[in-house]
C-alpha positions in Angstrom: -9.9 -38.1 -4.6 -13.2 -37.5 -3.0 -12.7 -39.1 0.2 -9.7 -36.9 0.6 -11.5 -33.4 0.0 -14.4 -34.3 1.9 -13.1 -32.9 4.9 -12.4 -29.6 3.0 -15.3 -28.8 1.0 -16.8 -26.3 2.9 -13.4 -24.4 3.0 -13.0 -24.6 -0.8 -16.2 -23.6 -1.0 -15.8 -20.5 0.6 -12.2 -20.1 -1.6 -14.2 -20.5 -4.6 -16.9 -17.4 -3.8 -14.1 -15.2 -1.8 -11.8 -15.6 -4.7 -14.6 -14.5 -7.4 -14.9 -11.7 -5.7 -11.1 -11.0 -5.8 -11.3 -11.6 -9.4 -13.7 -8.9 -10.1 -11.8 -6.2 -7.8 -8.7 -6.9 -10.0 -9.8 -5.9 -13.2 -12.7 -3.7 -12.3 -10.6 -1.3 -10.4 -7.8 -0.1 -12.9 -10.1 -0.2 -15.6 -12.1 2.8 -13.8 -9.7 4.0 -12.2 -8.4 4.9 -16.1 -12.3 6.4 -16.9 -11.8 8.3 -13.8 -8.5 9.9 -15.5 -6.2 8.6 -12.5 -2.9 9.3 -13.5 -1.1 6.0 -14.7 1.6 6.4 -11.6 -1.6 6.6 -9.2 -3.0 3.2 -10.9 0.5 1.8 -10.2 0.7 3.3 -6.4 -2.5 1.4 -5.8 -1.4 -2.0 -6.8 1.9 -1.5 -5.0 -0.4 -0.5 -2.2 -2.5 -4.1 -2.1 0.5 -6.3 -2.3 2.5 -4.3 0.6 -0.4 -4.7 2.4 -0.3 -8.4 1.6 3.5 -8.6 2.6 2.1 -7.0 6.4 -1.1 -9.6 6.4 1.7 -12.7 5.1 4.0 -12.0 8.4 1.0 -11.3 10.8 -1.5 -13.7 9.9 0.0 -16.4 12.6 0.1 -14.2 15.2 -3.7 -13.1 14.9 -4.5 -16.8 14.4 -2.5 -17.7 17.8 -4.9 -14.9 19.4 -8.2 -15.7 18.2 -8.5 -19.0 16.1 -9.0 -19.5 12.3 -12.7 -19.1 12.1 -12.5 -15.8 14.0 -10.1 -14.5 11.8 -11.7 -15.8 8.7 -14.7 -14.1 9.3 -13.2 -10.5 10.5 -10.9 -10.3 7.4 -14.1 -11.4 5.1 -16.2 -8.7 6.9 -13.3 -6.3 5.8 -12.5 -7.1 2.6 -16.2 -6.9 1.5 -16.5 -3.3 3.0 -13.6 -2.3 0.8 -15.1 -2.7 -2.8 -18.4 -0.9 -1.4 -16.0 2.3 -0.2 -14.3 2.3 -3.5 -17.3 2.7 -5.1 -18.5 5.5 -3.0 -15.1 7.7 -2.7 -13.4 8.1 -5.9 -9.9 9.3 -5.0 -6.5 7.9 -5.8 -5.2 8.6 -1.8 -8.5 6.7 -0.7 -8.4 4.0 -3.5 -4.3 3.0 -2.3 -5.6 2.7 1.4 -8.1 0.8 0.5 -6.4 -1.7 -2.0 -3.7 -2.2 1.1 -6.4 -3.2 3.6 -7.3 -5.3 0.4 -4.1 -7.2 0.7 -4.1 -6.9 3.8 -7.2 -9.2 4.8 -6.8 -11.8 1.5 -2.6 -12.8 2.8 -4.4 -13.4 6.0 -7.2 -15.3 4.4 -4.9 -17.1 2.6 -2.8 -18.1 5.5 -6.0 -19.5 7.3 -7.1 -21.5 4.6 -4.1 -23.3 3.2 -3.2 -23.9 7.2 -6.4 -25.3 7.0 -5.8 -27.0 4.2 -2.3 -28.3 6.0 -3.8 -29.6 8.8 -6.4 -31.7 7.2 -4.0 -33.2 4.3 -1.7 -36.0 4.7 1.6 -36.8 2.6 -0.7 -39.4 0.6 -3.3 -37.0 -0.4 -1.4 -33.3 0.2 -0.9 -33.1 -3.8 -4.8 -33.8 -4.8 -6.2 -31.3 -2.4 -3.4 -28.4 -3.4 -4.0 -29.1 -7.2 -7.4 -28.9 -6.7 -6.7 -25.2 -4.4 -4.7 -24.1 -7.1 -7.2 -24.6 -10.3 -10.1 -23.6 -8.6 -8.1 -20.3 -7.4 -7.1 -20.0 -11.0 -10.5 -20.8 -12.2 -12.6 -18.0 -10.2 -10.8 -15.7 -10.5 -10.7 -15.7 -14.5 -14.7 -16.1 -13.7 -14.3 -13.0 -11.7 -12.8 -10.7 -14.4 -15.2 -11.7 -17.2 -17.9 -10.6 -14.4 -16.7 -7.1 -15.4 -18.8 -7.7 -18.7 -22.2 -7.6 -17.0 -22.1 -3.9 -16.1 -20.9 -0.4 -17.3 -17.8 -0.1 -14.6 -18.3 3.4 -14.5 -21.7 2.1 -12.1 -21.5 0.7 -8.9 -23.3 -2.1 -9.4 -19.7 -4.2 -9.6 -18.3 -3.3 -6.6 -21.9 -4.3 -4.7 -21.6 -7.2 -6.7 -17.9 -7.8 -5.6 -18.8 -7.0 -1.7 -21.7 -9.4 -2.1 -19.6 -12.4 -3.3 -16.8 -11.8 -0.7 -19.5 -11.5 2.4 -21.2 -14.8 1.1 -18.0 -16.5 0.7 -17.8 -16.3 4.9 -20.8 -18.9 5.2 -19.5 -22.4 4.5 -16.6 -21.5 7.0 -18.8 -20.3 9.9 -21.6 -22.9 9.3 -19.1 -25.9 8.8 -19.0 -28.5 11.7 -15.2 -29.9 10.1 -12.6 -29.6 13.2 -10.5 -26.4 13.0 -6.7 -26.6 13.1 -4.7 -26.3 15.9 -3.8 -22.2 16.8 0.3 -21.8 14.8 3.3 -20.5 16.6 5.2 -17.7 14.4 8.1 -18.5 13.2 11.4 -16.1 11.6 11.6 -15.4 8.8 15.5 -15.7 7.7 16.9 -13.9 4.6 20.5 -14.3 4.7 20.4 -17.7 5.2 17.9 -17.6 1.6 20.3 -16.6 -0.1 22.8 -18.6 1.3 21.1 -21.9 0.1 20.2 -20.2 -3.6 20.6 -16.3 -4.2 19.6 -17.3 -7.8 16.1 -19.0 -6.9 15.8 -15.9 -4.2 16.4 -13.4 -6.9 14.0 -15.4 -9.3 11.2 -14.5 -6.7 11.9 -11.2 -6.2 12.1 -10.8 -10.3 8.7 -12.8 -10.8 7.1 -10.4 -8.2 8.7 -7.7 -10.0 6.6 -9.0 -13.2 3.5 -10.3 -11.9 2.7 -7.9 -9.5 3.0 -4.9 -12.0 0.9 -6.9 -14.0 -2.1 -7.0 -11.6 -1.7 -3.6 -10.9 -1.4 -2.4 -14.5 -2.3 -5.0 -16.9 -6.4 -3.8 -17.1 -4.8 -0.2 -17.8 -2.6 -1.5 -21.0 -5.8 -3.7 -22.3 -8.5 -0.6 -21.6 -5.3 1.6 -23.9 -5.9 -0.7 -26.8 -10.0 -0.1 -27.5 -12.7 1.4 -26.3 -14.1 -1.9 -25.6 -14.3 -2.4 -22.0 -14.3 -6.1 -22.6 -10.9 -6.4 -24.3 -9.8 -5.5 -21.1 -11.8 -8.3 -19.3 -10.9 -11.3 -21.9 -6.8 -10.0 -21.3 -7.0 -11.0 -18.0 -8.8 -13.9 -18.4 -6.4 -15.4 -21.0 -3.5 -14.2 -18.7 -4.9 -16.5 -15.9 -5.7 -19.3 -18.3 -2.2 -19.8 -19.8 -0.8 -19.1 -16.6 -2.9 -21.6 -15.2 -2.0 -24.1 -18.0 1.7 -23.6 -18.0 2.1 -24.7 -14.5 2.4 -28.0 -14.8 3.8 -29.0 -18.2 7.3 -26.8 -17.8 7.0 -28.0 -13.9 7.3 -31.3 -15.3 10.0 -30.3 -17.6 12.3 -29.0 -14.4 12.2 -32.1 -13.4 13.7 -34.1 -16.1 15.3 -30.9 -17.7 16.9 -29.5 -14.8 15.8 -26.4 -12.9 18.4 -24.3 -14.0 17.6 -24.3 -17.8 14.0 -24.0 -17.4 14.3 -21.1 -15.3 16.5 -19.3 -17.7 14.6 -20.2 -20.9 11.3 -19.6 -19.1 12.7 -15.8 -18.4 13.6 -15.9 -22.5 10.7 -16.6 -23.7 8.7 -14.5 -21.1 11.1 -11.4 -22.6 11.0 -12.4 -26.0 6.6 -12.2 -25.7 7.2 -9.1 -23.1 9.4 -7.1 -26.0 6.6 -8.4 -28.2 4.1 -7.1 -26.8 5.5 -3.9 -26.1 6.4 -3.6 -30.0 3.5 -4.6 -31.8 0.6 -3.8 -29.3 -0.4 -0.6 -30.9 -1.1 -2.9 -34.1 -2.5 -5.8 -32.6 -6.1 -7.3 -33.0 -7.8 -8.2 -30.3 -7.2 -11.8 -30.8 -3.8 -11.5 -30.9 -3.5 -9.6 -28.3 -5.4 -12.2 -26.4 -3.6 -14.9 -27.3 -0.3 -13.2 -26.9 -1.3 -12.5 -22.7 -2.1 -16.0 -22.6 1.5 -17.2 -23.9 3.1 -14.7 -21.6 1.0 -15.8 -18.5 1.7 -19.1 -19.5 5.3 -18.4 -18.9 5.0 -15.7 -16.6 3.2 -17.3 -13.6 5.5 -20.6 -13.4 8.3 -18.9 -12.9 7.7 -18.2 -8.9 7.0 -21.7 -8.8 9.8 -23.2 -11.0 12.1 -20.5 -8.3 10.5 -22.0 -5.5 11.2 -25.9 -6.3 14.9 -24.6 -7.8 15.6 -23.3 -4.3 14.1 -26.1 -2.2 16.2 -28.9 -4.2 19.3 -27.1 -2.2 17.6 -26.6 1.1 18.1 -29.3 3.8 14.2 -31.3 5.2 13.9 -29.1 8.4 13.9 -25.6 6.4 11.4 -25.9 4.1 9.4 -23.8 5.9 11.3 -21.1 6.8 12.7 -21.1 2.7 8.8 -21.1 2.0 8.3 -18.0 4.1 11.3 -16.5 3.0 10.7 -16.5 -1.1 7.0 -15.6 -0.1 8.6 -12.3 1.6 11.0 -11.5 -1.3 7.6 -12.0 -4.2 5.5 -9.7 -1.9 8.6 -6.7 -2.2 9.2 -7.4 -5.7 4.8 -7.0 -5.9 5.1 -4.0 -4.2 8.1 -2.1 -6.2 7.0 -3.2 -9.5 3.8 -1.6 -10.3 5.5 2.0 -9.5 8.9 1.5 -11.6 6.2 -0.1 -14.5 4.4 2.8 -13.8 6.7 5.3 -14.5 8.0 3.6 -17.8 4.3 3.6 -19.1 4.2 6.8 -18.7 7.6 7.8 -20.2 6.8 5.4 -23.1 3.2 3.8 -23.5 1.2 1.8 -22.1 3.0 -1.5 -23.8 6.0 -0.1 -21.6 4.6 -2.3 -19.1 5.7 -5.2 -20.7 8.8 -3.6 -21.3 9.0 -3.4 -17.8 8.3 -7.2 -17.5 11.0 -8.1 -20.3 13.6 -6.0 -18.6 13.5 -7.9 -15.5 13.4 -11.2 -17.1 16.2 -10.6 -18.9 18.5 -9.5 -15.9 17.2 -12.7 -13.9 18.6 -14.2 -17.4 22.3 -12.4 -16.8 22.2 -12.8 -12.9 21.6 -16.7 -13.2 24.3 -17.0 -16.3 27.0 -15.2 -14.2 26.2 -17.4 -11.3 26.2 -20.5 -13.6 29.8 -19.5 -14.8 31.1 -18.3 -11.7 30.1 -21.3 -9.7 28.7 -24.7 -11.2 26.4 -25.8 -8.2 24.5 -29.0 -8.3 21.3 -29.7 -6.0 21.9 -33.0 -3.4 18.9 -33.9 -4.7 15.4 -32.6 -7.1 12.5 -32.6 -5.0 9.7 -32.8 -7.1 8.0 -30.6 -8.5 4.3 -31.3 -7.5 5.5 -31.2 -3.6 7.5 -27.8 -4.5 3.8 -26.3 -5.9 2.1 -27.2 -2.8 5.0 -25.0 -1.1 4.4 -22.2 -3.6 0.8 -22.0 -3.1 0.5 -21.7 0.4 1.4 -18.5 2.4 0.4 -20.4 5.4 3.5 -22.1 6.0 5.2 -19.6 7.3 3.3 -19.6 10.3 2.8 -23.8 10.5 5.1 -24.6 13.6 8.2 -22.9 15.2 11.6 -23.6 13.3 14.4 -22.7 14.3 16.9 -23.9 11.4 20.8 -24.9 12.4 23.3 -23.0 10.0 24.9 -25.7 7.3 27.9 -25.1 4.9 26.0 -24.3 1.3 
């Protein structure tokens, strides 16, 4: 394991520092916006703006790397992403914050493209699982740590914005000073959404639903938690619990899908996720902090793995040469959902109450259940072969596969 990780140690150190700053921003900004009396719709729009920028970054990151290379793009995006938190702290205005969130989403999407294409370049078929599982665990762990850093200072001050900026800036240093060879500059590939729906309509819609639910959570969950208590620490603990729950749930549910079948697990996870969402919607005003945090962890353990299972399910029906194109299309569907979701959820929260966020996630999970069941009844399809969930998890964790090579898939019968 040490031998496999040695060529990417500097990169993983950069990832851990960068995403700590990202995790801090993810909780700090909605909480501060709520304290500044931003409307729920405005806060939801900020979340949508982040994922809109993220989607653009996923589509354009490969072109940037093709022009100037991995290291220069990494340093440029780190500089822009570092400036954004400082501007957030200096200019307290919803439109400005929305624009900055879109910039941040773009920067981090490109950073993910650089990071993950670098990891793919250094990985082999024998150690790819080790490298990407380590990367996934680092990502979730440091983002949870960053969220807990909101407890260091009052969110009404400038200190936390400065810390987020410093972390993102320092994160660029290990890569800048690394002596490891940089990857080859990639070629861009086209995203074929039509082909994606032919391969697996259910898997494609599941990725869209995952984006709707998870994007809404990232944009508005801190507002929900802050509405339950005057103690700002509840928001940090709640967000951290959801992320940890998501980390814990990934592998057990994935391995279960290897044994029991993806479609069954997809439906079961959606049913359970909808149930927990309804429980949070109905019970939240009367729950104590511990119960709220535990329910949040359960929701994260079900909602976050949904995307990964959907990726695995879709790849079960794909041809071997289509994996890169499929991954790019599924990521795009997730980004579209994550862009739209915060707008819809914030509108429901305005009409209902802050816990309406989880009513929205329950509704989209239930919609997925109905769609998959209808597809199952109308057309009983079976995968030609079931890919290993470990391979699918690697695909789900990487945005860079969109740009790794120039793929022109040949049409085949669904």
